[in-house]
N, C-alpha and C positions, 0 to 999 in steps of 0.2 A: 723131767726137766722143769725147773721152777719157772715162774712167770718172766723174770728179768732176762735170763738167758734166751728164752724163746722169743721175746720181743727183739733182743739184739740180733738173733739169727734171722728173723723176718726182715728187720731193717737192713741188715747186710745184703740179703738177697735182693731186696727192692733197689738198693743203691747200685749194686752191680748190674742188675738187669737194665735199669734206666741208663746207666753209664754206657753199657754196651750198645744200647739202641742209639743213643746220641752220637757215640763215636762212629758208628757205621752209617748213620743217616745224614750227618751234618759235616760238610767239609770245613777244614780249618781256614781261617782268614789269615793269609800270609802278608806281612808287611812288605814294603817295597824293597827293603834290604835283603829279603829272602826270595822274592819272585822277580826282581829287577824292574827298573823304571826310574822315574824322576819325581821328586817331591820338591815343591816350591812353596816357601812361606813368604807371604806378602804382608806388609804392615801399612795400614792407612795413615796418611799424614793430614793434619789439619790445614785448612787454608783460611783466607780472610772471609770467605763466604760460608764455609761449613766446617764444623768441628768433627774430628774423627772420633766417633763413638760407636756403640753397638748398632744403632739404627742405620747410620750412614754406611757402616761396614757391611751390613746385611744387603743394602742396595747395591753396593759394589760387587758383592758376591753373586747377586742375580745376573749382573752384567757379565761377570767372568764365566758364569756357567754357560752362557750362550757362546762365548769365545772358545771355551774348552771343547764344547760339543763340535765346533767347526774343525777342530784338529783331527777328528776321526779316531781318537784314542778309545780303546775298549774299556768300559767300566771306570771312567774317571771318578774321582771323589773330591768334593769341595766342602769345606766346613769352616765355620768361624771358630777361632781359638782365642778365648779371652774377649776383650772389648774391641781390639783394633787389628787383629791378625786373621789372615785367611790361609788355610793349608790346602794346597792343591796337589793331589796325587795322580800321576799319570802312568799307570802300569805299562811296561813294555817300551816306553819312550826312552831311547838312549841318547839322542841328540837334543839337549835342552835349549838350543839357540832359538828355534822358532817358538817354542812354548813360552820361554821367558819373555820374548818380545811381544807375543800376543797377550799374555795375561798381565804383563807389567805396565802397559800403557794406560793412561787415564781414559775413562769413558768419554765418548764423543757422541752427543745427541745433536742431530741436525734436522731441519725441515726443508723439503724440496718441492718444487712444482713438478707435476707429472706431465711428461711430454707425450706419452703413448703407452699402450698396453702390449704392443708387439714390437720387440727390438729389431725385427727384420724389416719392418716397414718404417718409412720416414714419418715422423710425428706430424700430425695436422697442425697447422698454425691456428692459434686461438682466434676466435672471431669476436673482435670488440663489439660490444653493444648487443650481443646475442642475449635473448631472454631465456630463462629457464624453460626447459621442455620444448624448445623450438625444434630440436632434432632428436628423435629417440636414439638411445644408445644403450649398449649392454655393458654392465659393470660386472667384472668377474667376481663371483661369490657374493654373499650377503654383506656388502660394504657398509660400514658404519657411516654416519653423517656428522659433519661439523656444523653446529648451529650456534647462533649468537646466544649468549646468556640472556636472562630476562631483561637486563639493562644492556642494550646494544647501541653502539654508536655508528656514525657514518664517517667516511673519509675517502681519501684517494689511495689508489694502489698503483705502484709502478710495476709494470711487467716488462721483462726483457727476454728476448729469444736467446737460447743457449747455443753457442757454437758447437759443432760436432765434437770437438776435443773435450768439452766440458760436460757432455752427456754421459750418463752412467747407466748400465743395464743391471737391474736387480730383479728380485722376485718379491711379490707382495706377501702378506701374511697368509694367504691361501696357497702359496707356492706357484703362482702364475707370473709370467714375465711382466716386467714393468720398467719403462725407461724414464729416468728422472733428470732434471736439470740441476744446475749448481745450487748449493745450499743458500736459502734466503734468511734463515734464522739458525741459531745454535742454542745449546742448552743454557748459555748465559742469559738468553732472553726470557727464559721460563722462570717464574717465581715459585711455582708449586703445582702439584697435581694431586687430585683426590678422587677416590671412588665413592659415589653416592647413589642413593635411591630416594625417590619422592613419590610415595603412593598417592598423594593428593593430586599430582599431575598425571597420574595414570600411566607412568612409564616404569620400566624396569631399571636395571643398573646402568649408570652412565659415568663418564669421567670428566671432571671439570679441570680445565687448564687455566692458570693465571699467568699473565705475561707482565713483564716489567715495562715501565714507561708508557702505559696505556695501550700497549700491543700494536704500535704503528707498523712494525715490520710484518706482523701477523695479518694486519688489515690489508696491507699491500699484496701479500701472497694469496690470501683468500679472495681478494677483489679480482686478481688476475684469473684465478681458477673459476670464478663465478661467471666469467664471460663464455665459458664452454657450455654446450647444451647439457641438459640433465641426462645423466646416464653415460656421458662421454668420459673416458678415462682422464681427460685433461681437467675435469672438474674435481679431481681428487687432489689431496695434499699428502705427500709421503713423509711420515715421521720415521727417521732412520737412526738406529743406534748401532754403532760399530759396524757400519755397512750392511746392516740387516733391517729390513722394513718391519717395524713392530706394529704399525697401523697406517692405513691409507684412507682416511675418511673422505667422503664426498661432501662438497660444500652444499649446504641446504638450499633447495630451490627458492626459498624466500630471500636469499641474499642476492642483491642486484649486481650486475657487472660493474666493476670498478669501485663499488661501495665497500665490499669486504666486511669482515667481522671485526668490529672495534670494541672499545670499552675495556680491553685488557682481560676479558674472561670469555672462554669458549667451552661449550659442552660437546663431547664426542658421544653420540648415542648409537645404539645398535642392539643386537640380540646378545648382549653380554650376560654371562653368569656372574655371580658375585666374585668368584675366584678370578675370572678373566678380567673383570674391571679392576680389581685390586692389583693384579699382576701388571696390567698396562700402566696404571698410575704409579706403581713402584718403579717400573722401568723408566718412565718419563722423569719421575722425581730423581731417580738415581743418576740419569744422564744430565738432568738439569742442574744438579748439585754434584758435580764430579769430585770424588775424593782421590787425590793422587795416592798411588800405592808404590811401595818400594820393595824390591826383593831383598829380604834380610837373611834368607837361608835357602840354599838349593843343594839337593843331594841327588846324585844319579848313581845307580848301582847296576852293574852289568849282570846279565842272567847267569853267568857262570859262578859268580861269587855266591849268590844265594843258593844255587844248587849244591855247590861244594860245601857250604856251611851246613845245609840240611843233612847231607850225607855224613859229614864229619861228626855232627852232633848226634845223629842217629847211631853211628858206630860207637861213639864215646858212651852214649847212654846204655846201649846193649852191653858193652864190655863192662861198664861200671856196675850195672845191675847184677850181672853174672858174678863179678868178683865180690861185690858186697854181699850177695846172697851166699856165696861159698864161705866167705869169712864169717858171717853171722851164724851160719849152720855149724861150722867147726867150733865156734865158741859156745853156742847155746843149744847144740844138738837138735832135738825134735822141735822144740818151740822156735828155735832159730830158723829151721826149715820152713815152718809155717809162717814165720814173720817174712821170709823171702817171698812166699806166695802172696802175702798181704802187700808186700812192696810192689809186686806186679799189678795187683789190684789198685794200688795207689796211683800208679801211672795211668791206668785206665780212667779212674775217677777224675783225676786232675785234667786229663785231656778232654773228657766229656764236659766238664764244667767250663773249660776254656772255649770250646766250640759252641756250647749252648748260650753262653753270655755274648757271643759274637766278638770276643776279644781278638785283637790283632796280634799275631805271633811275630815278634821281631827277632833279630839276631841276638841281642843281649837277652831277650825274653826266652829264646830257645836255650841259651846257656843257663838261665835261671831255672827253667823247667828241668834240665838235666841235673843241676846242682841240688834242687829240692828232692830229687830221688834219693841222693846220698844222705840228705839230712832227715828224710822221712823215717829212717830207722831209729832215730834218737829216742822217740817215745817208747818203742819196744825195748830198747836197751835199758832205759830207766825202770821200766816195769819188771823186766827179768832180773835185774840186779837186786831190786827190792824184794822180789819173790824169793831169790836165793837167801837173802838175809832172814826173811821170815821163816823159811823152811828150816834153816840152821838153828834159829832161836826158839821156834815154836815148840810147845809140848805135844808133839805128835799130831799136829793139825792136818798133816797130809798135803799133797800137791795142790788140791783144789783150794784149800784154805790159804795156802801160801800165795797162790796166783791171785786170788781175789783180794787179799791184803796188799799184794804188790801193786795192783791197779789202783786201789784206793789210796795208798800212801804216796804213790808216784804222781797222782793227779795234780797236786799243788805245783810241783816242779814242771810238769808238762804244760800246765796252763801258763805259768810265768814265762817259760822259754818261748812258747809260741806267741804270746802277746808281744813280747819284746821284738820278735822277728816281724810280726805284723806291723808294728810301729815303723820299723825301717822300710817295709814295703809300702806302707801308706804314704810316708814322706817322699819316697821315690815317685809315686803316682802324682802327688800334689805339687811337688817342687821341681821335678825334672820334666823333660819334654822329649818328644821324638821316640827313638827306639829304647832309650833308657827308661822311659815311662812304661813301656811294654814289659821291661824286666820287672818293675814293681808289681804289675798286674799278675804275671805268671808266678812270681815268688809268693804273693799273697794267696793266690789260688792253691799253690803247692802246700803252703802251711795248713790251710783248712782241710785240704784233701788228706794230708798226712795224719791229721787228728782222727778223721773218719776211719782211715785204713788201720791205724794202730789201736784205737780205742773201741772200734766196732768189729771190723773184719778180723784182725789178728786176735782179738779177744775171743770171738766166737770159735775160731779154729783151735786156739790153745785150750779153751775150756772143754771142747769136745775131746781133745787129745788126752788131757790128764784124767778123763773119766774112763778111758779104756783100761780094761783089766790088765792087758799086757804092760801098759805103762805103769800102772799101780804096783805090779809085781817087780818091775825093774825101774825104780824112780830115777836112777842116774841117767837113764836114756832120755829123760825129759829135758835135761839141761838145766833144771831148777835146783839140783842138789849139788852141794859143794860151792865153796867161795870163788872158784876160778883161780887160775895160776897167778894173775897179777895181784889179786887181793891177798892170796896166801903169802906171796913173797913180801908184800908190804906189811902184813901182820907180823911176819917173822922179823923183819928188819926194823920196823917201827921208827922211821927217821923223825927227828925232832925238827920239823920244818920251821915252825914259828919261833923256835929258839934262835934261829939264824935270820930272823926277819930283817935286821938292818943290812945284812949281806945281800939278801935278795932285792931289797929296795935300792941299794947302791948299784947292783947289776942292771936293774931296770932303768935307773938314771943314766947309766953308761950307754944303753941302747938308744935312749933319746938323744944323748950328746952326739953319737955317731950319725944318727938320722939328720940332726940339725947341721952337722958338719957337711954331710952330703948336699944339703940344700944350699949351704953357703959356698961350698967349693965348686960343685957342678951345676947348681941351679936346677930349676924344675922345667922340663920341656913341656910346656903347655900345648895341647893340641889346638887345631884351628877352631874348635868349638869354643875355646876360652880366649883365644887371641884375635879371632877374626882372620880372614884370609881364605886361601883355596888349597885344597888337598886333592891331587890328581894321582890316580894309580892305574897303570897300564900293564898289560902283558904283551910281550913282543914275540914275533915269529922266530927270531934268532936271538941267542944270548947276547946281551950288551953289558959291558963293564960299567961300573959306576962312573969312572972317569970319562969314558966316551959319551955316556948319557949326559953328564954335566956339560961337556963341551957342546953337544948338539943343542941343548936347551939354551945355553949362553949365546951361541951363534944365532939362535932363533929370536934373540932380543930379550932374554930374561936371565941376565948374569947373576942376579941376587937370589935365584931360586935354589932351594935346598933339594938336592937330588940324591936318592938312595936306591939301592937295589937289594933284592932278596930272592931266594929260590936256589935252584941247583946251578952248578957251574959258575959262570961269571955273573949270573943274575938274570932271571927272566922276567921278574916283576919289578917295575920301576915306579917309585913314588916321588912325586914332585910337590913340594910345599912352597908356596909363594904368598905374597901379599894378595890383596883382592884383585882378581883378574876378571875381565869381561868374558862372555862366552866366546867371542871371536878370538881373544887372546889365548884362551884355553885350547881352542881348536888349533891355533898356531903352534902351541907346545906339542900337541898330538902329532902334527905334521912333521915337526922337527925330530921327534923320536922315531917316526915312521921312516925317516931318511936313513937312520942307522940301524934300525931293528926290524925292518921289513913290515909285515902286517902287524898292526897295533890294535889290540882289543881293550876297550875301556872296562876296567874292573870296578872303579868307583870314582865319584867326583863330588866333593863336598865344598860348598861355598858358604861361608859365614860372614855376615856383615859385621863391621867393627862394633856397632851399637849392640847387636845381639851377643857378640862375644863378651863384651863387658857385662851384659845382663846375665849371661850364663855363668860367668866367673863369680859374680856376686851371689847368684843363686846357689852355686855349689857351696860357697862358704856358709850361706844361710842354712842350706840343707844340713850340713854337718853340725852347725851350732844348734839348730832346732832338734836334731837327732839326739845330741848329747843332753840337751835340756829335757827332752821328753823322757829319755831313759832315766835320768836322775829323778824326775818327778814321780815316775811310775814306781821305781824301786823305793823311794822314800815313803810312798803311800803303802806299798806292799810289805816293806820290811821296816827299815829305820834309816834316818838320813846318813848315818855313818856308812851304812852299806851302799847307799846310793852314791855317795862321794867316792868310795873306794872303787866301785864298779865303773863309774864314769871316768875316773883317772886312768883305770886300766884300758878302757876303750880308747881314750885319747892317745895313750901310749901305743896301742896297737896300730891305730891309723898313722901316727907319726912314723912308726917303724916301717910300715909298707911304703909310705911316701918317700922316706929316706932311701929305701931300697931302689925304688924307681928312679930317684935322682942319681944315685951312684951308677945304675945300669944305663942311664940315658933313655929310659923308656918314656913314651909320651903319656901325659896325664890328660884324659879326655872324658867324655860322658860315660863311656863304658867303665873307666876307672872309678868314676863317681859311684856307679852302681856297685862296684866291688867294695868300695870304701864303706858305703852304708850297710852293705851286707855283712862286712867284717864287724861293724858295730853290733849288728844283731847277733852274730855268732859269738862275739866276745862276751856280751852280756849273758848269753845263754849259759856259757860255762860258769860265769860268776854266780848266776842265779841258782844253778844246781848246787854249787858249794854252799851258798848262803842259805838256801832252803834247808839243807842238812844241818847247818849251824843252828838255825832257828829251832829245829827239832831237838838237837842234842843239848842245847842250852836249857831247854825245859826239862829234859830227862836227867841231866847231870848238873844240878844247881851248885854242888859243892866243888866242882872242878874248876881250875883256873881257865880263863877264856882261851888262852893260848893252846892249852891241851884239848879243849873242845874243838877249836878250829882245826888243829892237827888231825883229830879223829875224823872230822867232817871231810877234810881234803882226802885223807887216805881211803875213806869209804866211797867217795865219788870218783876216784881216779879210774877204776875199771870202766865206768860209764864214759868218762871223758876220752879214754884211750880208744875204746871200741867205736864210739860215735865218730871220733876224729879220723880213725883209720877208714871207716866206711866212706866218709866224705872225701878223704884224700884219694881213695881209689877212683872216684868219679872225676875229681879235679885233675888227677894225673892223666886220665884218659883224655880229658879235654885239652890238657896242656900239650900232649903228644899229637892229637888228631885234629884239634880245633881250628887250625889256620891262624894267621897273624892276629886278628882281632880277638878271637877266643883264647889264644895262647897267652896274651897279656892279661886277659881277665882271669884265666886259670892261675897264672903266676901270682897275681895279687891275692887271689883267694887262698892259694896254698900258703903263701907267706903269712897272711892274716890268720889262717887257721892255726898254724904252728905257734905264732907269737901269742894269739889269743888264748890258746890252751895253757901255755906257760904262764901268761900274765895273771890268769885267774888264781893260780896257785902261788906264784912268787911275787905278785904285786898287789892284787886286790885283797887277798887274805891277810898278809902281814900289815898292809895299810889299814885295813879295818880294825885289827887288833890295836894298832897304834892310836887310831882315832878314839877307840873305846877307852883306852887308858887315859887319854886327855879329856874326853867328854863322856863320862860314864852315863849310862841310861838312867833317867830319873825314875822314882817310884818308891813307895814304902817298902822297907825290908824288915824281915823277921830274922834276928841273928840265929845262926846255926854254926856248928863246928865242922869245919872242912878238914881235908888232909893236912897234916903238919900243924894242927892247931889254928889254921887260918879261919877267919870268919867268912861265912858265905851268907846267902840270903834266900828267902823263899819268895817266889815271884808274886807280884801283884797281877791278878788276872787281867787288869786293864792294860798292862804293859808287859809284853813277852820278854823284855830284857830287864825288868825291874829287879830281878834277883841277882844280876851280875854286878856285884858292888866293886868298889875300887880295890878292896883288899884281895878279892879273888882274881884281880888282874895283875897282881904284883909278879915280879920276876922279870928277868931281862927280856925285853920285846914281847912280853906277854906269854912267853914260853913256859913249859912245865917240865920238870925233871922226870925222867922215866926210870 
């Protein structure tokens, strides 16, 4: 074994061993749409006092973290998204009413007098005029102290006794009971808070509070507390944020009764660490500068939906892998069987990368993972088809030479097709949000893993197989001998496709007209993600007809709601789409359906604010526009601008065709559809890239042939790859369509339609349009005259321009076609 195959074999073993270890040792992170729970997206709003930015949003996030912890939800997740949004994930929480109320209110910071440390005993009355240290007392825990800043003032403080109904029992920061009186100050009175340290004063970390208006209210509160003996709980001041005591410092003994701490600045000292001081300052600062937050998105997924989706996707993946493996084995025999083994290795590698990176697997992401399995076979098909060509054309080079040459010559097409798909995946990650973003992550991981499985694992297996003496003696068993039935039939028939280019362009135009007619006649049913509103889905204990469900919802006070049913019989799953509803109103809808359907189980609940709906709608259009522009730029750099334009027009045609299909069928267009549309763009350009990669190669090899004839040959030579890859992906998508449930069914339908239309458009739209553009704008470059067929003048290529030898004369003939 030479050095290169040995390195590949060792690399394959290392990748598989590492992937197996990661898959067995690291559990997958499931999104809320798979494990069930509630996700709430909050957006901070600016006020007259504070602007909503990253800093103020981070402060609000720290406040929310304490609130969420009080809900008792296992493993909650809070994270800032962008500058002003906070994403709160609450696994297992099915009723979002309490959660939305708790996390949605503005932070409340208050300062209270302490009335006692034992809520069971009546609080002792403060003793006016008492001097510090007159009566020893115990302070629970190492309490910090509130001391005047270096510039301290004097003043009067008004103290009042709290009636019993205004007293509140809390616990201090040490977890011990504390009874407090009514609030004497609020966060509005605080101008700022900062954690500091001053080595010259011989103290550790402390927190400086600045008060507005000279701190008169603070002077009164601390002056009242200073009348209690040192160590007495009533000498403390409770700083409360959202009904939780975050600090209860004792007034320093140097402060006299009634004098209080004035001057507008106070220091809270104690045994703070740097982290504790900064945290306290951040909490006070966040409460002092409250940033109102608004719920712009809320999603609740029942536990059954996620479990059913996982089961359905798992079954679809297994069935799709088995069918794809059988198909590829029948077509490519031994190397096809080995490619099927590599396909299973691909699934292992992709899953291992997913869990190692800690990526969250969502419902669309699960569909993307399954879809990528079907597309992973594409690279192997490209290699095997090229190897068949090399074996048939080579002067006795043998299977090993044909296979090596196949990998080498297919590399360009493999690289371009995978890069274009990665562009689509990257745009999904950057421009989408929520579960659709997860689809972009899994699709990108799938593309990279497929290259490893095809170019490393499958190559190692195939190279070892073609070295076996039994295979050398019976080369046809390898699957690399013979052109294949599809190619043999095409070579016999030899259709003049580019000679009918105007016909194909007219048919493609008719598809666009039909799609636009659907948009005009039926309109596009935008999902709540793009329109704003609320989508509620329930399953009922007994079947309920759509008419009866509508009547129940209308009688419950929601006559404008759109009610639909799905499932067996008269319908067991009920979907209600309305304008934006509060959580209480959504609960009323649930109770109305319970009155006619018995036990009601929430399947999903999606709330999208109108501002976010507009933003998502604009984002979808931007994503599609950026995707088309990015593909055009890439193809123009890799090939020529005429190829880029032809491929992008074909991509736009494919997306319009699928959008028109959904309009005619009345299917909703939502975030999952956006994921499908961007994936269709990637798949469409894949087919076009394979054709144009072969065109680039044949143009160099056949400088005397008309361009139409060259494109014809390129199309016919790449049809077997297109058919075989398309069928492999269709098997996966068909399994998803049948088994995937409502959400994945619509995704699979869009992908199936896009795959069929994209395969046809690369041949019947992109190719003839490219020929037409080349006739109108021929490639520049110096040309050396040569005599071509029929006395036509051809040209020899300029090495700096791969299309320089295709001159205008070589492109003559109707639509660039060539007579055969």
